[in-house]
N, C-alpha and C positions, 0 to 999 in steps of 0.2 A: 499965488504960490501956497498960501496957507490953506486955501480950500482944497487943493489937490492932495495935500498931506492929510487933511481930515477925511476926505473921501477914500483915500487909500487905507487909512486906519479903520474906517467903517467897513469897507469890503473885507479886509483881513479879519476883523472881529466877526463879521457875518459868516465868513467861510469857516472860521474856527468853531463857532457855535453850531453850524450846520454839520460839520464833521463829527463833533462830539455827539450830537443827536443821532446821526447815522450809526456811529460806533456803539452807542448805548443800546439802540434798538436791535442791533444785529449781533451783539456780543454774547458769547456763551461762556460761562465760567464754571469751574469745577464744583462749586457748591450749589448750583441751581441751573435751571433751564434758560436763564437770561430773560429778556423781556420780549414777548411776542404778543400778537393780537389774535392768535388762533383761539377758537372756542375750546375751552378745557372741559373735560369730563371729570368732575370731582368725586364721582361715586366709585366705591371700591369694586373693582372688576374681578371676576373669577380668575384664579391663578396668580393674583397679585398678593403681596404681603398684606396681612390684616391691619397693619398700622400699629401705632404705639399702644402700649397697655401691657399689663402683666398676664402671661398665660403659662408660666412655668412654675418651678418650685421656689419656695421661700427658704433661704438658708440663714442660719444664725451662727456667728462666730466661725466654727469650723464648717465643713461641708455637709453637716447633717441636715437633711431636708425636713422642713416643717410642713405638714399637710394641713392646710387651712380647715378642711372639712372635719378632721379628727382632733384638732388641737383645742377646740373650744366646745362648750355645751351649746345646744340649739338655742337656748334662751339668750346667749351672748352674741349670736350671729347678727350682723348688721343686715344682711340679706343673703338669699340663696338664689341660684339661677339654674335650677334643674341639673345640679351636679357639675356645671361648668364653672371654671374659675376665671371669670372676666370681670375684673374690678380695678379701680385705681383710687388711691388715697392722695388727693392733691393737697390737702391742708390739715394740719393739726394746730389747734389753738389752745393755749393755757390761759384760763380766766384768772382774775385777781383773787378769787376765793379758792383756787387750786383745782377746780374742775377742768377737765380736758374735753374739748369738742373735736371730733374726728369727722371730716367730710369725705365722702367717697362717691364714686360714680358707679352706678349699676348699669352695665352695658349689655344690651340685648343683641343677638345675632353676631357675636364675636367681640373681639377686643378693639376693633377699629373705632375711629371717631365718626364724624358725620358721614353719611346721612343716617347712620344707625340710631336707634332709639336709646337715649341715655337718661337715666334718672339720677338726680343728686340726692344723696342720703346724708343724714347727720346723726351722730350718736354721741351721748354725753357720758363721761366717766366721772363719778363723784368720789371715788376712793383712790 
């Protein structure tokens, strides 16, 4: 009698695990495509959004737009990209001596991420 109960529990747990596996592999949720085994194309295709990254105006306080190319002298620019504004500043660090390090991404061929060429730049501010 005890072995029948154990085998029944084994089969029920096997069916439950199998059902969860099938549900997980076929489930589609509102925040993503779900899990599938199709070969994905991770390259940015024409007509799609360029991806994350800043490509618009910088505003400060009120809605006055700050133009990055005209607000600083050429010697203070971290990098230029042929008149395009494709950059991202992912990190600012304040050192113990008060200096500030700014790390930024120089993005070629648009504001998208991979497979585009991205160079990481660093600039130090001592004042």
